[in-house]
N, C-alpha and C positions, 0 to 999 in steps of 0.2 A: 855780566849783563843777563845771561841765561838764568843764573840763579836768582837774580832780582825779579825777572819775569815770573819764574816759578813761584817765588814767594808771594808776589802779587796775586797770582791765580789762586794760591792756597788761601790767602786772606779773604778774597772775594767768595770762595767756596764756603769758608767757615761763616762769613757774614750772612751768606744766603741761607745756610742751615739755621743760624740763630734767628734770622728773620722769619723763616718758616715755622720755627718753634714758637715764636711770639704769636703768630696768627693762630696756630693750633691751640695755644695755651688759653686763648680767650673763648670761652664757650658761648654759643649763640643758640637762640630758639628757632630761628628760621634762616634758611639759605634760599634767597629769592633771586631768580633771573628775570629781570625786566626786559622783554624782547619786543621791540617797537618797530612797526612796519614803516619803511621809508621807500616803498615801491613807487612807481611813477603816478599812481592814482592819488598819492599824497602830494599836493602842490606845495610850493615853498611857504605860503602863509600857514597852511595846515601843519607843515613840519615845525614851524616856529611855535605854533600853539601847543603842539605835543611836547616839545622840549621845555617850553616855559611852564606848561602844566605839571610836568614831573618835577621840575626844579622847585616850583612854588609849593608843591605838596610836601617835599622834604624839608621845607622851611616852616611848615605849619605846626603850631604847638600840639595839635591833635595827634599828629603822627609821632612826635616825640613822646607824648604821654602814652600812646599805645605801645611803643617800644619799651618804655620803662615799666609798663604793666605786665610784660612777659616774665616768666619765672627767672630767666637769666638776665633780663634787662638789656639784651643786645640782639641785633640781627646782622646777617651778612647779605649784602646786595651787590649785584653787578648789572650794568646797563648795556644792552646790546641792541644794535640796529640790524635789520635784515630786509632783503628784497627777494631775488630769485634763489634757485636751489643752491647755488654756489656762492651766494653773497650774504655773508654775516660778518659782523665786526663788533668787537668789544670796544665800546666808547669809554666806559669807566670800569676798571677791573674790580675784583672782589674787594669790598670795603666793609669793615665792621662799623656799624652805627649804634651808638649807645646814649648819645646826648645831643644837645643842640649844636655844639661845635662840630662834631663829626657829621651830623646831618647837613649842616650848612656847607661844609667842604664838599660833600657828595653833590649837593645841588649846584655848586659852582662848577664842579667838574663836568656835569651834564651839559651846561650851557657853553662850555669853553670850546668844545670840539666842533669841527665842520660836519656837514651832512655826509653820511657814509656812501649812500648809493641812490640810484633810481633803478627801475627795472620791473621785472615780473614779481609775482607774489607767491612765495613758497612757504606756507605755514609749516609744512612738514620739515623743510630744511631748517627753519628756525627752531623747531622743537628738537630735532636731532642735534643741532649745534648746542642748544642749551643743556641737553642731557650730558654731552661731553664736558661742558664747563663744570657741571656739578660733580661728575664722576672723576674729574682730575683735580678737584679742589680739596681743601682741608675739611670740607663739610660733607664728604661723600658717605661717611659712616657716623654711627653714634645716634643719640637721641635728638636729632635735628629734623624739623619739618623741612622738606625739600619741595620747592614750588617753582614752576615756570609760569610766568605771566605773559600771555601773548595779546598784544593790542594791534588792531588792524582795521582796514576799511574794505577788504575784498576777500573773496573765497580763494582757495588754493588753486593756482593754475600753473604750477611749476614743481617738478620733483614728484616723489611718490605721494600716495594719498595721505591726507592729513590724519585720517583715522588710524592708519598703520603706524605712523610716528607716535601718535597719542598712546596707542595700546602698548607700544614698546616702552614708553616712558613710565606708564602706570605699572608695568611689570617690574620695573626697577624701584618701585616705591616712591615715585615722583608724581606729585599732583600738578595739574595744569588748569589755570584759570584764564579767563578771557575778558577783554574789553573791546567792544565792537562799536565802530563809528559808522552809522548808517549814512554813508556818503553818497552824494549825487553824482560824483565823478565816476565814469564807467571803469569797470575792472577789466583790463585787457585780457583777451583770451576767451571771453564768453559774450554771446549776444545777450542783450538785456532781457529778451523774452525767455531765455533759458537759464539765466543766472539764479541760483537758489537764494531765498531770503537769508541775508547774512547772519542775523541773530540766530536763526534756527540752524544754519550751517555750523556755527561755532558751538552751539549747544549739543548738536548731534555728532560732530566730527572732531572737535578740537579739545574741549574741556573734559576732565576726568580725574579720578582719584579721590582720596579722602577730602571731604569738605569743598569740593570743586564748585565753581560758579562762573557764570558769565554775566557781565553788565553790558547792556546795550544803550546807546544814546543816539538821539535822532540828528544831532548836529554837533559841530565842534564847539559851539558856544557852551555846551554843558560838559565839555570834556574835562576841564579842570576839576569840577565837582566830582565827576566820575572817577578820576584818578585818585583823588583824596579818599573818596568812599571805598574804593577798591583796596587801597593800601591799608586802611584801618581794618577792614575785614580780614585781609591776609595776615597782618601782623597779629591780630587778636584772635584769629581762628573763629570768627563769629558765624553762627548759623545763617543760612540764606534768608530766613524769615525775619531776621533782625533789621529794623530800620534805624538809620542814623539821623537823628534830629538835626536839621540845619544843613545836611549834606545831600539828602535825597531831592530829586527834582522830578516834575511831572514827565519830562522827556526821558527819564531813566527807567530801565526795566532790568530785573535780575531773575536768573533761573539757575537751577541745579541741573546736572545731566538728566536728560529725558523728562525734566519737569516743565511745568508751565511758567511763563513769564509773569512776574509779579510787579505791579506798578509802584509799590512802596507804601500803600496805605495799611501799615501794620503797626505792631507795638513799637513805641518809640524807645530808643536808647540814646540818651543825650551824648553828643560829641562835645569835646572840650573847646572846640573852635570851629568856625566856619570859614569858608573861602571868600566871604564877602569883603 
């Protein structure tokens, strides 16, 4: 009996090693952590809009085209939800996406899981957690762009300063992008008179690194377009000044670190699909 158990343990260990080798054997151009705010300022309807927006984006042909257009034709993505300083959870683990089938499976996995948390808003906790995910993954080394994408509707009110976590991530060669929802729901921990403008807070304290940008939207109605816009920019490493035809909206603005927000009336770059 004992020898049988030892044999099973050895078999599982070998299988795990081969599984790890399989992941490492598939090169990718981008390792992307999608870190999504589920603090208590995100009500249940807004939560569903977020989940659905990300799932629909990964079903969109424009995202598949962008992935196939990268030098290696593949990216690795994990989906994380976060709230307070000690509250982060991997909803979908690292997944290599290279075609419509793998992207569809990732989209289904996003919508399958229940909401992870309510609570305070720790952007710094989300960044620190995402850094650990990258540094313990198969994508911590080599010629891979490593990006954390933080989406949220409130300023940091839990844990260490967001700028400190950002600077630590940048020092490790990890870029941080942001997606800001200018929500009317109050962010706990700040009086409305003293709460900084959220888009400016993300620009000055959250994003950073090579090619970093933040997209701000004025309502959740534009959120699906913003997700799709953001993903295509991240996958294709597009400059901030590039406009995506059919995906930009009047309520969307984009800025680089320390840069001004741009409303989108710039040179067009045709996208292969819209979210209409």
